[in-house]
N, CA, C and O atoms as CSV, one atom per row, in Angstrom:
chain,resi,resn,atom,element,x,y,z
A,1,MET,N,N,30.317,-23.403,14.525
A,1,MET,CA,C,29.291,-23.378,15.549
A,1,MET,C,C,28.118,-24.222,15.087
A,1,MET,O,O,27.911,-24.420,13.890
A,2,SER,N,N,27.369,-24.707,16.028
A,2,SER,CA,C,26.271,-25.609,15.683
A,2,SER,C,C,25.060,-24.848,15.156
A,2,SER,O,O,24.852,-23.673,15.456
A,3,SER,N,N,24.280,-25.557,14.369
A,3,SER,CA,C,23.046,-24.967,13.837
A,3,SER,C,C,22.103,-24.582,14.961
A,3,SER,O,O,21.357,-23.609,14.849
A,4,ASN,N,N,22.137,-25.346,16.049
A,4,ASN,CA,C,21.280,-25.061,17.192
A,4,ASN,C,C,21.616,-23.692,17.792
A,4,ASN,O,O,20.716,-22.949,18.185
A,5,PHE,N,N,22.897,-23.362,17.861
A,5,PHE,CA,C,23.322,-22.065,18.379
A,5,PHE,C,C,22.700,-20.935,17.559
A,5,PHE,O,O,22.137,-19.990,18.111
A,6,PHE,N,N,22.808,-21.047,16.237
A,6,PHE,CA,C,22.272,-20.011,15.358
A,6,PHE,C,C,20.751,-19.954,15.421
A,6,PHE,O,O,20.160,-18.877,15.345
A,7,SER,N,N,20.133,-21.091,15.558
A,7,SER,CA,C,18.673,-21.145,15.667
A,7,SER,C,C,18.195,-20.436,16.931
A,7,SER,O,O,17.206,-19.703,16.904
A,8,ILE,N,N,18.892,-20.656,18.022
A,8,ILE,CA,C,18.540,-20.006,19.291
A,8,ILE,C,C,18.726,-18.491,19.172
A,8,ILE,O,O,17.873,-17.722,19.614
A,9,LYS,N,N,19.835,-18.070,18.579
A,9,LYS,CA,C,20.087,-16.632,18.392
A,9,LYS,C,C,19.025,-16.000,17.495
A,9,LYS,O,O,18.540,-14.903,17.773
A,10,GLU,N,N,18.669,-16.697,16.423
A,10,GLU,CA,C,17.648,-16.174,15.514
A,10,GLU,C,C,16.327,-15.977,16.245
A,10,GLU,O,O,15.695,-14.930,16.106
A,11,LYS,N,N,15.905,-16.963,17.017
A,11,LYS,CA,C,14.642,-16.857,17.756
A,11,LYS,C,C,14.694,-15.718,18.773
A,11,LYS,O,O,13.724,-14.978,18.939
A,12,PHE,N,N,15.834,-15.586,19.450
A,12,PHE,CA,C,15.993,-14.523,20.434
A,12,PHE,C,C,15.805,-13.149,19.788
A,12,PHE,O,O,15.036,-12.325,20.285
A,13,PHE,N,N,16.505,-12.907,18.686
A,13,PHE,CA,C,16.415,-11.597,18.041
A,13,PHE,C,C,15.099,-11.403,17.299
A,13,PHE,O,O,14.638,-10.270,17.157
A,14,ASP,N,N,14.490,-12.474,16.829
A,14,ASP,CA,C,13.149,-12.358,16.243
A,14,ASP,C,C,12.157,-11.829,17.278
A,14,ASP,O,O,11.287,-11.020,16.955
A,15,LEU,N,N,12.293,-12.288,18.521
A,15,LEU,CA,C,11.402,-11.819,19.587
A,15,LEU,C,C,11.612,-10.333,19.893
A,15,LEU,O,O,10.652,-9.613,20.167
A,16,TRP,N,N,12.856,-9.880,19.848
A,16,TRP,CA,C,13.178,-8.500,20.181
A,16,TRP,C,C,12.954,-7.524,19.035
A,16,TRP,O,O,12.836,-6.321,19.267
A,17,ALA,N,N,12.895,-8.015,17.816
A,17,ALA,CA,C,12.875,-7.149,16.630
A,17,ALA,C,C,11.837,-6.024,16.657
A,17,ALA,O,O,12.190,-4.882,16.361
A,18,PRO,N,N,10.570,-6.297,17.000
A,18,PRO,CA,C,9.569,-5.222,16.926
A,18,PRO,C,C,9.876,-4.020,17.823
A,18,PRO,O,O,9.485,-2.896,17.508
A,19,ASN,N,N,10.569,-4.251,18.929
A,19,ASN,CA,C,10.835,-3.166,19.879
A,19,ASN,C,C,12.314,-2.865,20.056
A,19,ASN,O,O,12.681,-2.075,20.927
A,20,TYR,N,N,13.157,-3.471,19.260
A,20,TYR,CA,C,14.607,-3.353,19.443
A,20,TYR,C,C,15.081,-1.900,19.415
A,20,TYR,O,O,15.815,-1.467,20.303
A,21,ASP,N,N,14.666,-1.153,18.404
A,21,ASP,CA,C,15.131,0.234,18.297
A,21,ASP,C,C,14.628,1.105,19.443
A,21,ASP,O,O,15.318,2.032,19.869
A,22,ILE,N,N,13.457,0.818,19.931
A,22,ILE,CA,C,12.905,1.591,21.049
A,22,ILE,C,C,13.653,1.277,22.340
A,22,ILE,O,O,13.984,2.177,23.112
A,23,LEU,N,N,13.914,-0.011,22.567
A,23,LEU,CA,C,14.509,-0.434,23.831
A,23,LEU,C,C,16.032,-0.329,23.867
A,23,LEU,O,O,16.605,0.009,24.903
A,24,PHE,N,N,16.684,-0.615,22.754
A,24,PHE,CA,C,18.137,-0.734,22.789
A,24,PHE,C,C,18.890,0.352,22.039
A,24,PHE,O,O,20.093,0.509,22.245
A,25,THR,N,N,18.233,1.092,21.190
A,25,THR,CA,C,18.935,2.152,20.478
A,25,THR,C,C,18.867,3.411,21.320
A,25,THR,O,O,18.080,4.326,21.075
A,26,THR,N,N,19.705,3.413,22.296
A,26,THR,CA,C,19.721,4.496,23.275
A,26,THR,C,C,20.885,5.429,22.987
A,26,THR,O,O,21.478,5.405,21.908
A,27,VAL,N,N,21.184,6.225,23.947
A,27,VAL,CA,C,22.302,7.158,23.860
A,27,VAL,C,C,23.596,6.407,23.545
A,27,VAL,O,O,24.454,6.921,22.828
A,28,PHE,N,N,23.738,5.196,24.079
A,28,PHE,CA,C,24.944,4.397,23.833
A,28,PHE,C,C,25.142,4.152,22.344
A,28,PHE,O,O,26.225,4.392,21.812
A,29,TYR,N,N,24.093,3.672,21.668
A,29,TYR,CA,C,24.201,3.397,20.236
A,29,TYR,C,C,24.448,4.676,19.441
A,29,TYR,O,O,25.251,4.685,18.508
A,30,GLN,N,N,23.770,5.733,19.805
A,30,GLN,CA,C,23.959,6.999,19.100
A,30,GLN,C,C,25.396,7.488,19.245
A,30,GLN,O,O,26.000,7.955,18.279
A,31,ALA,N,N,25.937,7.379,20.447
A,31,ALA,CA,C,27.319,7.798,20.685
A,31,ALA,C,C,28.299,6.897,19.938
A,31,ALA,O,O,29.295,7.375,19.395
A,32,LEU,N,N,28.023,5.610,19.912
A,32,LEU,CA,C,28.877,4.661,19.203
A,32,LEU,C,C,28.895,4.954,17.704
A,32,LEU,O,O,29.959,4.968,17.086
A,33,HIS,N,N,27.732,5.184,17.125
A,33,HIS,CA,C,27.649,5.506,15.699
A,33,HIS,C,C,28.372,6.819,15.399
A,33,HIS,O,O,29.107,6.914,14.417
A,34,LYS,N,N,28.165,7.819,16.236
A,34,LYS,CA,C,28.816,9.113,16.033
A,34,LYS,C,C,30.332,8.956,16.076
A,34,LYS,O,O,31.047,9.515,15.244
A,35,ARG,N,N,30.807,8.205,17.036
A,35,ARG,CA,C,32.258,7.980,17.185
A,35,ARG,C,C,32.819,7.241,15.974
A,35,ARG,O,O,33.887,7.584,15.466
A,36,LEU,N,N,32.102,6.243,15.524
A,36,LEU,CA,C,32.529,5.483,14.352
A,36,LEU,C,C,32.626,6.392,13.127
A,36,LEU,O,O,33.593,6.321,12.368
A,37,LEU,N,N,31.627,7.235,12.942
A,37,LEU,CA,C,31.622,8.143,11.793
A,37,LEU,C,C,32.766,9.156,11.848
A,37,LEU,O,O,33.222,9.631,10.808
A,38,GLU,N,N,33.229,9.487,13.044
A,38,GLU,CA,C,34.356,10.405,13.179
A,38,GLU,C,C,35.656,9.774,12.693
A,38,GLU,O,O,36.549,10.480,12.225
A,39,PHE,N,N,35.768,8.461,12.799
A,39,PHE,CA,C,37.028,7.794,12.498
A,39,PHE,C,C,37.039,6.982,11.214
A,39,PHE,O,O,38.107,6.601,10.733
A,40,VAL,N,N,35.881,6.714,10.657
A,40,VAL,CA,C,35.837,5.866,9.471
A,40,VAL,C,C,36.380,6.623,8.259
A,40,VAL,O,O,36.040,7.783,8.024
A,41,GLU,N,N,37.219,5.944,7.510
A,41,GLU,CA,C,37.752,6.503,6.265
A,41,GLU,C,C,37.388,5.537,5.153
A,41,GLU,O,O,37.837,4.392,5.142
A,42,LEU,N,N,36.578,6.000,4.226
A,42,LEU,CA,C,36.130,5.152,3.131
A,42,LEU,C,C,36.599,5.720,1.800
A,42,LEU,O,O,36.874,6.914,1.681
A,43,THR,N,N,36.684,4.860,0.820
A,43,THR,CA,C,37.064,5.281,-0.526
A,43,THR,C,C,35.929,6.087,-1.149
A,43,THR,O,O,34.884,6.274,-0.526
A,44,ASN,N,N,36.129,6.561,-2.366
A,44,ASN,CA,C,35.084,7.322,-3.064
A,44,ASN,C,C,33.880,6.466,-3.422
A,44,ASN,O,O,32.763,6.977,-3.502
A,45,GLN,N,N,34.086,5.185,-3.637
A,45,GLN,CA,C,33.006,4.249,-3.992
A,45,GLN,C,C,32.999,3.099,-2.980
A,45,GLN,O,O,33.274,1.959,-3.356
A,46,PRO,N,N,32.693,3.366,-1.716
A,46,PRO,CA,C,32.814,2.315,-0.704
A,46,PRO,C,C,31.749,1.229,-0.827
A,46,PRO,O,O,30.590,1.499,-1.142
A,47,ASN,N,N,32.171,0.011,-0.574
A,47,ASN,CA,C,31.271,-1.133,-0.441
A,47,ASN,C,C,31.413,-1.628,0.986
A,47,ASN,O,O,32.508,-1.991,1.416
A,48,VAL,N,N,30.317,-1.644,1.717
A,48,VAL,CA,C,30.344,-1.989,3.132
A,48,VAL,C,C,29.507,-3.231,3.381
A,48,VAL,O,O,28.395,-3.360,2.870
A,49,LEU,N,N,30.053,-4.137,4.168
A,49,LEU,CA,C,29.331,-5.322,4.611
A,49,LEU,C,C,29.107,-5.180,6.106
A,49,LEU,O,O,30.066,-5.117,6.875
A,50,ASP,N,N,27.854,-5.128,6.523
A,50,ASP,CA,C,27.498,-4.985,7.932
A,50,ASP,C,C,27.011,-6.334,8.443
A,50,ASP,O,O,25.876,-6.732,8.183
A,51,LEU,N,N,27.875,-7.034,9.169
A,51,LEU,CA,C,27.523,-8.340,9.723
A,51,LEU,C,C,26.760,-8.150,11.025
A,51,LEU,O,O,27.210,-7.430,11.917
A,52,GLY,N,N,25.617,-8.789,11.130
A,52,GLY,CA,C,24.783,-8.596,12.311
A,52,GLY,C,C,24.157,-7.218,12.295
A,52,GLY,O,O,24.176,-6.506,13.299
A,53,CYS,N,N,23.602,-6.844,11.156
A,53,CYS,CA,C,23.107,-5.476,10.930
A,53,CYS,C,C,21.878,-5.125,11.755
A,53,CYS,O,O,21.555,-3.946,11.905
A,54,GLY,N,N,21.190,-6.122,12.291
A,54,GLY,CA,C,20.001,-5.825,13.082
A,54,GLY,C,C,18.970,-5.051,12.295
A,54,GLY,O,O,18.561,-5.477,11.215
A,55,THR,N,N,18.549,-3.928,12.820
A,55,THR,CA,C,17.508,-3.125,12.173
A,55,THR,C,C,18.064,-2.150,11.133
A,55,THR,O,O,17.317,-1.337,10.589
A,56,GLY,N,N,19.353,-2.223,10.858
A,56,GLY,CA,C,19.938,-1.455,9.769
A,56,GLY,C,C,20.301,-0.015,10.057
A,56,GLY,O,O,20.618,0.734,9.134
A,57,ARG,N,N,20.263,0.384,11.293
A,57,ARG,CA,C,20.501,1.801,11.614
A,57,ARG,C,C,21.896,2.281,11.229
A,57,ARG,O,O,22.045,3.377,10.687
A,58,LEU,N,N,22.909,1.478,11.501
A,58,LEU,CA,C,24.272,1.915,11.201
A,58,LEU,C,C,24.489,2.042,9.696
A,58,LEU,O,O,25.076,3.023,9.241
A,59,LEU,N,N,24.034,1.086,8.935
A,59,LEU,CA,C,24.220,1.133,7.483
A,59,LEU,C,C,23.471,2.314,6.866
A,59,LEU,O,O,23.979,2.957,5.948
A,60,ASN,N,N,22.276,2.600,7.361
A,60,ASN,CA,C,21.537,3.779,6.894
A,60,ASN,C,C,22.300,5.064,7.214
A,60,ASN,O,O,22.356,5.990,6.405
A,61,ARG,N,N,22.875,5.096,8.389
A,61,ARG,CA,C,23.617,6.290,8.796
A,61,ARG,C,C,24.879,6.473,7.952
A,61,ARG,O,O,25.220,7.591,7.567
A,62,LEU,N,N,25.566,5.367,7.671
A,62,LEU,CA,C,26.746,5.442,6.809
A,62,LEU,C,C,26.365,5.917,5.406
A,62,LEU,O,O,27.063,6.739,4.813
A,63,ALA,N,N,25.265,5.400,4.886
A,63,ALA,CA,C,24.806,5.790,3.547
A,63,ALA,C,C,24.432,7.267,3.502
A,63,ALA,O,O,24.592,7.922,2.472
A,64,GLN,N,N,23.943,7.779,4.601
A,64,GLN,CA,C,23.604,9.202,4.688
A,64,GLN,C,C,24.872,10.062,4.621
A,64,GLN,O,O,24.884,11.117,3.986
A,65,GLU,N,N,25.923,9.603,5.276
A,65,GLU,CA,C,27.185,10.347,5.320
A,65,GLU,C,C,28.012,10.196,4.042
A,65,GLU,O,O,28.764,11.097,3.670
A,66,PHE,N,N,27.868,9.050,3.375
A,66,PHE,CA,C,28.670,8.746,2.188
A,66,PHE,C,C,27.735,8.458,1.017
A,66,PHE,O,O,27.273,7.327,0.869
A,67,PRO,N,N,27.448,9.456,0.183
A,67,PRO,CA,C,26.444,9.328,-0.877
A,67,PRO,C,C,26.750,8.280,-1.944
A,67,PRO,O,O,25.839,7.856,-2.655
A,68,ASN,N,N,28.003,7.853,-2.076
A,68,ASN,CA,C,28.343,6.828,-3.064
A,68,ASN,C,C,28.444,5.431,-2.456
A,68,ASN,O,O,28.783,4.472,-3.150
A,69,LEU,N,N,28.155,5.321,-1.182
A,69,LEU,CA,C,28.261,4.036,-0.497
A,69,LEU,C,C,27.225,3.042,-1.008
A,69,LEU,O,O,26.061,3.381,-1.222
A,70,ARG,N,N,27.677,1.815,-1.196
A,70,ARG,CA,C,26.781,0.690,-1.460
A,70,ARG,C,C,27.006,-0.277,-0.308
A,70,ARG,O,O,28.145,-0.541,0.078
A,71,GLY,N,N,25.923,-0.799,0.236
A,71,GLY,CA,C,26.073,-1.646,1.400
A,71,GLY,C,C,25.197,-2.873,1.381
A,71,GLY,O,O,24.133,-2.904,0.763
A,72,THR,N,N,25.678,-3.880,2.075
A,72,THR,CA,C,24.920,-5.102,2.294
A,72,THR,C,C,24.876,-5.353,3.789
A,72,THR,O,O,25.914,-5.442,4.444
A,73,GLY,N,N,23.683,-5.464,4.318
A,73,GLY,CA,C,23.507,-5.806,5.716
A,73,GLY,C,C,23.007,-7.234,5.812
A,73,GLY,O,O,22.066,-7.617,5.118
A,74,VAL,N,N,23.630,-8.015,6.666
A,74,VAL,CA,C,23.206,-9.402,6.852
A,74,VAL,C,C,22.937,-9.659,8.323
A,74,VAL,O,O,23.572,-9.077,9.202
A,75,ASP,N,N,21.989,-10.534,8.567
A,75,ASP,CA,C,21.619,-10.863,9.933
A,75,ASP,C,C,21.011,-12.256,9.957
A,75,ASP,O,O,20.546,-12.755,8.932
A,76,LEU,N,N,21.015,-12.880,11.124
A,76,LEU,CA,C,20.378,-14.184,11.310
A,76,LEU,C,C,18.866,-14.066,11.432
A,76,LEU,O,O,18.133,-14.980,11.056
A,77,SER,N,N,18.410,-12.950,11.954
A,77,SER,CA,C,17.004,-12.777,12.305
A,77,SER,C,C,16.168,-12.244,11.144
A,77,SER,O,O,16.404,-11.143,10.646
A,78,THR,N,N,15.205,-13.029,10.729
A,78,THR,CA,C,14.290,-12.624,9.663
A,78,THR,C,C,13.519,-11.372,10.059
A,78,THR,O,O,13.286,-10.493,9.230
A,79,LYS,N,N,13.130,-11.294,11.308
A,79,LYS,CA,C,12.333,-10.152,11.760
A,79,LYS,C,C,13.169,-8.884,11.910
A,79,LYS,O,O,12.667,-7.784,11.680
A,80,MET,N,N,14.422,-9.021,12.289
A,80,MET,CA,C,15.308,-7.851,12.306
A,80,MET,C,C,15.486,-7.335,10.882
A,80,MET,O,O,15.469,-6.127,10.646
A,81,LEU,N,N,15.657,-8.248,9.943
A,81,LEU,CA,C,15.815,-7.854,8.543
A,81,LEU,C,C,14.561,-7.186,8.003
A,81,LEU,O,O,14.649,-6.259,7.198
A,82,ALA,N,N,13.405,-7.644,8.434
A,82,ALA,CA,C,12.151,-7.004,8.010
A,82,ALA,C,C,12.124,-5.552,8.489
A,82,ALA,O,O,11.702,-4.659,7.755
A,83,GLN,N,N,12.576,-5.325,9.720
A,83,GLN,CA,C,12.656,-3.959,10.244
A,83,GLN,C,C,13.656,-3.129,9.429
A,83,GLN,O,O,13.384,-1.979,9.084
A,84,ALA,N,N,14.807,-3.722,9.129
A,84,ALA,CA,C,15.839,-3.011,8.363
A,84,ALA,C,C,15.327,-2.634,6.978
A,84,ALA,O,O,15.547,-1.516,6.512
A,85,ARG,N,N,14.649,-3.558,6.329
A,85,ARG,CA,C,14.128,-3.278,4.983
A,85,ARG,C,C,13.065,-2.189,5.023
A,85,ARG,O,O,13.012,-1.329,4.144
A,86,GLN,N,N,12.224,-2.233,6.043
A,86,GLN,CA,C,11.159,-1.236,6.177
A,86,GLN,C,C,11.747,0.159,6.405
A,86,GLN,O,O,11.207,1.150,5.912
A,87,LYS,N,N,12.842,0.234,7.143
A,87,LYS,CA,C,13.445,1.523,7.490
A,87,LYS,C,C,14.529,1.959,6.504
A,87,LYS,O,O,15.150,3.007,6.688
A,88,ASN,N,N,14.757,1.168,5.472
A,88,ASN,CA,C,15.826,1.445,4.516
A,88,ASN,C,C,15.537,2.737,3.752
A,88,ASN,O,O,14.593,2.803,2.965
A,89,GLN,N,N,16.341,3.741,3.986
A,89,GLN,CA,C,16.176,5.043,3.339
A,89,GLN,C,C,16.987,5.156,2.049
A,89,GLN,O,O,16.930,6.179,1.366
A,90,HIS,N,N,17.734,4.118,1.718
A,90,HIS,CA,C,18.638,4.161,0.568
A,90,HIS,C,C,18.505,2.877,-0.243
A,90,HIS,O,O,19.486,2.165,-0.459
A,91,ARG,N,N,17.293,2.589,-0.688
A,91,ARG,CA,C,16.986,1.312,-1.341
A,91,ARG,C,C,17.813,1.023,-2.589
A,91,ARG,O,O,18.049,-0.141,-2.912
A,92,GLN,N,N,18.248,2.041,-3.280
A,92,GLN,CA,C,19.051,1.820,-4.485
A,92,GLN,C,C,20.481,1.400,-4.147
A,92,GLN,O,O,21.190,0.848,-4.989
A,93,ARG,N,N,20.896,1.666,-2.910
A,93,ARG,CA,C,22.298,1.430,-2.557
A,93,ARG,C,C,22.512,0.418,-1.446
A,93,ARG,O,O,23.630,-0.061,-1.253
A,94,ILE,N,N,21.464,0.087,-0.716
A,94,ILE,CA,C,21.603,-0.831,0.418
A,94,ILE,C,C,20.638,-1.993,0.260
A,94,ILE,O,O,19.468,-1.812,-0.076
A,95,ILE,N,N,21.154,-3.190,0.509
A,95,ILE,CA,C,20.293,-4.372,0.537
A,95,ILE,C,C,20.499,-5.087,1.870
A,95,ILE,O,O,21.553,-4.987,2.499
A,96,TYR,N,N,19.477,-5.795,2.269
A,96,TYR,CA,C,19.530,-6.583,3.495
A,96,TYR,C,C,19.156,-8.017,3.161
A,96,TYR,O,O,18.203,-8.267,2.423
A,97,GLN,N,N,19.914,-8.953,3.711
A,97,GLN,CA,C,19.613,-10.351,3.448
A,97,GLN,C,C,19.967,-11.230,4.636
A,97,GLN,O,O,20.793,-10.882,5.481
A,98,LYS,N,N,19.326,-12.354,4.666
A,98,LYS,CA,C,19.524,-13.324,5.742
A,98,LYS,C,C,20.794,-14.113,5.470
A,98,LYS,O,O,21.056,-14.541,4.346
A,99,ILE,N,N,21.563,-14.291,6.510
A,99,ILE,CA,C,22.765,-15.116,6.382
A,99,ILE,C,C,22.518,-16.439,7.093
A,99,ILE,O,O,21.873,-16.506,8.139
A,100,ARG,N,N,23.039,-17.451,6.502
A,100,ARG,CA,C,22.927,-18.779,7.087
A,100,ARG,C,C,24.331,-19.278,7.399
A,100,ARG,O,O,25.313,-18.773,6.856
A,101,GLU,N,N,24.415,-20.247,8.256
A,101,GLU,CA,C,25.693,-20.830,8.619
A,101,GLU,C,C,26.455,-21.263,7.366
A,101,GLU,O,O,25.892,-21.880,6.462
A,102,ARG,N,N,27.735,-20.930,7.331
A,102,ARG,CA,C,28.649,-21.291,6.236
A,102,ARG,C,C,28.315,-20.633,4.904
A,102,ARG,O,O,28.666,-21.160,3.848
A,103,GLU,N,N,27.656,-19.512,4.941
A,103,GLU,CA,C,27.317,-18.803,3.716
A,103,GLU,C,C,28.185,-17.552,3.623
A,103,GLU,O,O,28.467,-16.919,4.641
A,104,ASN,N,N,28.603,-17.196,2.440
A,104,ASN,CA,C,29.436,-16.022,2.230
A,104,ASN,C,C,28.597,-14.904,1.617
A,104,ASN,O,O,28.316,-14.952,0.419
A,105,PRO,N,N,28.182,-13.890,2.400
A,105,PRO,CA,C,27.323,-12.831,1.875
A,105,PRO,C,C,28.002,-11.964,0.828
A,105,PRO,O,O,27.322,-11.364,-0.006
A,106,ALA,N,N,29.309,-11.886,0.852
A,106,ALA,CA,C,30.013,-11.035,-0.111
A,106,ALA,C,C,29.928,-11.586,-1.528
A,106,ALA,O,O,30.142,-10.850,-2.491
A,107,SER,N,N,29.620,-12.868,-1.667
A,107,SER,CA,C,29.555,-13.467,-2.997
A,107,SER,C,C,28.174,-13.351,-3.626
A,107,SER,O,O,27.991,-13.750,-4.777
A,108,LYS,N,N,27.206,-12.820,-2.905
A,108,LYS,CA,C,25.832,-12.695,-3.416
A,108,LYS,C,C,25.756,-11.632,-4.501
A,108,LYS,O,O,26.466,-10.628,-4.459
A,109,ASP,N,N,24.891,-11.868,-5.461
A,109,ASP,CA,C,24.653,-10.905,-6.538
A,109,ASP,C,C,23.711,-9.821,-6.027
A,109,ASP,O,O,22.741,-10.131,-5.337
A,110,ARG,N,N,23.972,-8.577,-6.346
A,110,ARG,CA,C,23.121,-7.460,-5.913
A,110,ARG,C,C,21.822,-7.420,-6.683
A,110,ARG,O,O,20.888,-6.730,-6.276
A,111,GLY,N,N,21.739,-8.153,-7.797
A,111,GLY,CA,C,20.547,-8.305,-8.614
A,111,GLY,C,C,19.691,-7.168,-8.702
A,111,GLY,O,O,18.662,-7.220,-9.375
């Protein structure tokens, strides 16, 4: 995909970031997360990669349910990531980082 496509998406979600959880995290998202948690089967030491993590709600919820979970959330939007980092309830186990075109987030060092 072109860099222009990603740039447009980043700007779009940067604009929505401050109010995203208020406007879009409705009953639908809550039901979706609940349903996912009913069916997800993880190992004792799960490593989760959340692509398009947005404000980080799903990864935080997974970390709450699975105390040994380590996760990486990636997103195009700097402002969505700022929200995710601010709301991160599991700082020792979850990191959030910006992904760029043709970048492999799984190869990043947890540092």
